[in-house]
Every structure is written in structure tokens, then in C-alpha cells.
C-alpha positions in Angstrom: -80.0 -4.5 38.6 -76.8 -5.6 37.2 -73.8 -3.2 37.3 -72.7 -4.8 34.0 -75.7 -3.6 32.2 -75.0 0.1 32.7 -72.8 1.7 30.2 -71.8 5.3 29.7 -70.3 4.9 26.3 -72.6 7.5 24.8 -71.0 10.1 27.0 -67.4 9.3 26.0 -65.5 11.0 23.3 -64.9 8.8 20.2 -61.5 7.1 20.3 -58.7 8.9 18.5 -56.2 7.1 16.4 -52.7 7.8 17.5 -50.3 9.3 15.0 -48.0 6.9 13.4 -44.8 6.5 15.4 -41.8 8.6 14.3 -39.4 6.1 15.7 -39.4 2.3 15.2 -40.8 0.3 18.1 -37.8 -1.9 18.3 -34.9 0.2 17.3 -32.2 -2.5 17.1 -34.2 -4.9 14.9 -35.2 -2.0 12.6 -31.6 -1.0 12.2 -30.5 -4.6 11.6 -33.3 -5.1 9.1 -32.3 -1.9 7.2 -28.6 -3.1 7.2 -29.5 -6.5 5.8 -32.1 -5.3 3.3 -30.4 -2.2 1.9 -26.8 -1.7 2.8 -25.1 -5.1 3.3 -24.9 -6.1 -0.4 -23.4 -2.8 -1.3 -21.0 -2.8 1.6 -19.8 -6.3 0.7 -18.9 -5.1 -2.8 -17.1 -2.1 -1.3 -15.3 -4.1 1.3 -13.8 -6.5 -1.3 -11.7 -3.6 -2.5 -9.9 -3.4 0.8 -6.9 -5.5 1.9 -9.0 -7.0 4.8 -12.6 -7.3 3.6 -14.0 -8.7 6.8 -12.6 -5.8 8.9 -13.9 -3.3 6.3 -17.4 -4.8 6.3 -17.6 -4.8 10.1 -16.5 -1.1 10.2 -19.2 -0.2 7.6 -21.8 -2.0 9.8 -20.7 0.0 12.8 -20.8 3.2 10.8 -24.3 2.4 9.6 -25.6 1.7 13.1 -24.0 4.9 14.6 -25.6 7.0 11.8 -29.0 5.5 12.3 -28.8 6.1 16.1 -27.5 9.7 15.6 -30.3 10.4 13.2 -33.0 9.0 15.4 -31.5 10.9 18.4 -31.6 14.1 16.4 -35.4 13.7 16.1 -35.6 12.5 12.5 -38.4 10.2 11.6 -37.5 6.7 10.6 -39.3 7.1 7.3 -37.2 10.2 6.6 -34.0 8.2 7.3 -35.2 5.5 4.9 -36.3 7.8 2.2 -33.3 10.1 2.2 -30.8 7.3 2.8 -29.0 9.5 5.3 -27.8 6.2 7.0 -25.6 5.3 4.1 -22.3 4.0 5.4 -20.7 4.4 1.9 -20.7 8.2 2.1 -18.1 10.2 4.0 -18.5 11.7 7.5 -18.6 15.3 6.2 -21.5 14.3 3.9 -23.4 12.7 6.7 -23.0 15.7 9.1 -24.1 18.1 6.4 -27.2 16.0 5.5 -28.1 15.6 9.1 -28.0 19.3 9.7 -30.0 20.0 6.6 -32.6 17.4 7.6 -33.0 18.8 11.1 -33.3 22.3 9.8 -35.9 21.2 7.2 -37.9 19.5 9.9 -37.7 22.6 12.1 -38.9 24.9 9.3 -41.8 22.5 8.5 -43.1 22.2 12.0 -46.6 23.5 12.6 -47.7 23.1 8.9 -50.8 21.3 8.0 -51.1 19.1 4.9 -52.9 20.8 2.1 -52.6 24.3 3.5 -50.2 26.9 2.1 -48.5 29.7 3.9 -50.2 33.0 3.5 -47.9 35.5 1.8 -48.7 39.2 1.5 -47.2 40.0 -1.9 -46.6 43.6 -2.5 -48.5 44.9 0.5 -46.5 47.4 2.5 -48.2 49.1 5.4 
């Protein structure tokens, strides 16, 4: 008999679909695409208010990249960064640090929850 004819697929577990990635596959291109699509037009407008617009624009681009990398290294999902706009280079450093701390704490407090299930509270029961 042919060894190719034997299959043990019926004994295998069904394939599981992996969870969607929390981080982009190609980090550099995702950050560059985010800069081009979302922040570059706004930063061009902002940089024209400075004495040296080209230098101001390049600094804003560096700020954006560092904020994206810091957020991803802190464990935030890429979708969270996109939705919350925590990567905005137009906001100050104090604002970014506060939002990063809040996002990390929010993520930590939501870990282990399942979609559609609420926390069980014992209201008024004292034993």
C-alpha cells in the first residue's frame, strides 16, 4: 500500500485561528504609514509657524516615531495607539507620559476579562 494514502486527519484537533497580532508585523513601515496618513499634514501646518519649518517638521517626525516605539514597547496594542492617538507629536511630553501611564493601567485592569461577561459584584452582602 501507499504511505500517501494513509491519513490521520480524523485524530487531529481542528486548527485554531491565532489571535490577531497586537503589534504590527513590520513596525517601521506601520509607523511610517501612520505618519504619512495621519500626522504629516497636521505637522506641516504646525511647522510653518516656526522660524525653520524643515527642522521643526523633522523634529515632529522623530517625536512621533519615538512615541510609537515607546507605546509598543510598553505593551499597547497597535489598534489602541491608532484609536487613542497617543502617538500625536503635536501634544506635549507631559500629556504623552500621562496618557501612556493611563493606557497601560487600563490594559492591566482589563486583563483576564472576556467579551460579553460582566464582573460579579456582591452588592450589600456582608458576611
